C-alpha positions as semicolon CSV with decimal commas, in nm:
position;residue;x (nm);y (nm);z (nm)
1;M;-0,670;-0,672;-1,292
2;K;-0,664;-0,506;-0,949
3;K;-0,376;-0,282;-1,061
4;A;-0,573;-0,177;-1,368
5;L;-0,874;-0,084;-1,154
6;W;-0,657;0,131;-0,925
7;V;-0,498;0,304;-1,222
8;V;-0,840;0,379;-1,371
9;C;-0,953;0,512;-1,033
10;L;-0,644;0,732;-1,007
11;L;-0,684;0,862;-1,360
12;W;-1,046;0,949;-1,291
13;L;-0,955;1,129;-0,967
14;A;-0,639;1,304;-1,089
15;P;-0,812;1,622;-1,212
16;V;-0,993;1,660;-0,878
17;A;-0,673;1,611;-0,682
18;Q;-0,477;1,853;-0,901
19;A;-0,744;2,122;-0,894
20;G;-0,799;2,157;-0,521
21;G;-0,536;1,960;-0,340
22;L;-0,585;1,712;-0,061
23;G;-0,851;1,912;0,119
24;E;-1,079;1,903;-0,181
25;F;-0,984;1,547;-0,273
26;L;-1,087;1,418;0,071
27;D;-1,355;1,683;0,122
28;L;-1,191;1,791;0,448
29;S;-1,375;2,034;0,669
30;P;-1,188;2,346;0,783
31;E;-1,176;2,193;1,132
32;Q;-1,017;1,875;0,998
33;E;-0,761;2,071;0,797
34;G;-0,672;2,277;1,103
35;A;-0,644;1,972;1,327
36;L;-0,422;1,796;1,072
37;R;-0,194;2,100;1,048
38;V;-0,166;2,124;1,428
39;L;-0,093;1,751;1,450
40;R;0,177;1,786;1,183
41;V;0,349;2,065;1,376
42;Q;0,323;1,872;1,703
43;T;0,468;1,563;1,539
44;E;0,763;1,752;1,394
45;E;0,825;1,916;1,731
46;A;0,823;1,573;1,898
47;V;1,056;1,423;1,636
48;A;1,299;1,719;1,619
49;P;1,500;1,625;1,931
50;L;1,531;1,267;1,808
51;K;1,653;1,389;1,469
52;Q;1,905;1,614;1,643
53;Q;2,032;1,323;1,850
54;V;2,069;1,115;1,533
55;R;2,272;1,393;1,368
56;L;2,499;1,419;1,672
57;R;2,548;1,043;1,689
58;E;2,622;1,035;1,315
59;E;2,890;1,302;1,363
60;V;3,049;1,099;1,642
61;L;3,030;0,789;1,422
62;A;3,196;0,970;1,131
63;E;3,475;1,094;1,359
64;E;3,528;0,745;1,497
65;L;3,541;0,595;1,149
66;R;3,803;0,852;1,042
67;E;4,037;0,720;1,309
68;E;4,321;0,504;1,187
69;E;4,202;0,225;1,416
70;P;3,834;0,280;1,497
71;N;3,695;0,141;1,820
72;L;3,474;-0,127;1,664
73;P;3,265;-0,198;1,975
74;G;3,209;0,178;2,010
75;V;3,113;0,202;1,643
76;G;2,865;-0,081;1,689
77;R;2,716;0,086;1,997
78;I;2,670;0,414;1,810
79;V;2,507;0,237;1,514
80;V;2,263;0,066;1,752
81;E;2,188;0,400;1,924
82;I;2,115;0,564;1,586
83;H;1,890;0,274;1,491
84;R;1,695;0,301;1,818
85;L;1,653;0,676;1,780
86;R;1,519;0,630;1,428
87;E;1,280;0,365;1,554
88;Q;1,156;0,606;1,821
89;A;1,096;0,875;1,559
90;A;0,912;0,624;1,339
91;A;0,695;0,525;1,635
92;V;0,606;0,890;1,702
93;R;0,516;0,938;1,335
94;G;0,316;0,615;1,335
95;Q;0,114;0,725;1,637
96;A;0,055;1,063;1,476
97;R;-0,057;0,890;1,155
98;Q;-0,312;0,686;1,350
99;T;-0,438;1,004;1,514
100;A;-0,457;1,180;1,176
101;V;-0,650;0,895;1,016
102;G;-0,883;0,897;1,317
103;L;-0,975;1,256;1,232
104;L;-1,124;1,136;0,902
105;S;-1,471;0,994;0,844
106;D;-1,504;0,635;0,724
107;E;-1,579;0,763;0,374
108;Q;-1,269;0,985;0,374
109;Q;-1,056;0,695;0,497
110;E;-1,166;0,486;0,199
111;W;-0,987;0,736;-0,029
112;L;-0,654;0,676;0,144
113;D;-0,586;0,355;-0,052
114;P;-0,578;0,533;-0,390
115;L;-0,346;0,790;-0,229
116;R;-0,122;0,512;-0,100
117;L;-0,104;0,363;-0,448
118;S;-0,029;0,704;-0,593
119;A;0,255;0,750;-0,343
120;T;0,388;0,408;-0,437
121;L;0,377;0,493;-0,806
122;A;0,528;0,842;-0,768
123;P;0,893;0,726;-0,790
124;V;0,812;0,519;-1,099
125;A;0,636;0,816;-1,259
126;R;0,936;1,042;-1,184
127;Q;1,163;0,786;-1,352
128;A;0,933;0,778;-1,656
129;V;0,947;1,159;-1,675
130;H;1,327;1,150;-1,635
131;L;1,351;0,902;-1,925
132;N;1,115;1,122;-2,128
133;L;0,857;0,845;-2,156
134;I;0,591;1,081;-2,025
135;G;0,579;1,453;-1,967
136;P;0,537;1,604;-1,621
137;G;0,167;1,643;-1,553
138;E;0,082;1,489;-1,889
139;P;-0,277;1,365;-1,898
140;P;-0,332;0,997;-1,978
141;H;-0,388;0,903;-2,338
142;T;-0,727;0,769;-2,423
143;T;-0,813;0,554;-2,716
144;S;-1,090;0,663;-2,945
145;D;-1,311;0,418;-3,125
């Protein structure tokens, strides 16, 4: 039942979201939109060095694994380092997400749950489009009495 209510909510909101994007969907003020953009750039700048370190460690790992007899303790150490770097990046993104949500009013925050559900359903919808069960951007069918 709960799933059906969310789907109805999403179907009702879909035209609004498609017409004006997230800013219109959440009724963001220009100040909020600007602050969210700045936060996004700051977050990516903070995560970029961590991503670079992951790429470098992955290259070292790939080289080690190409060896005829890889140094298994070294491989394990590199895998742990990569994992820790990814955790650090996730923590930075998580803190930024909390900051971003804090920029929204309580009413705007209430609309995040339908967006979360939509994000969860997006891969399923793409699969349905790929299997030609639905068309891309196809409006929902309604039954007429």
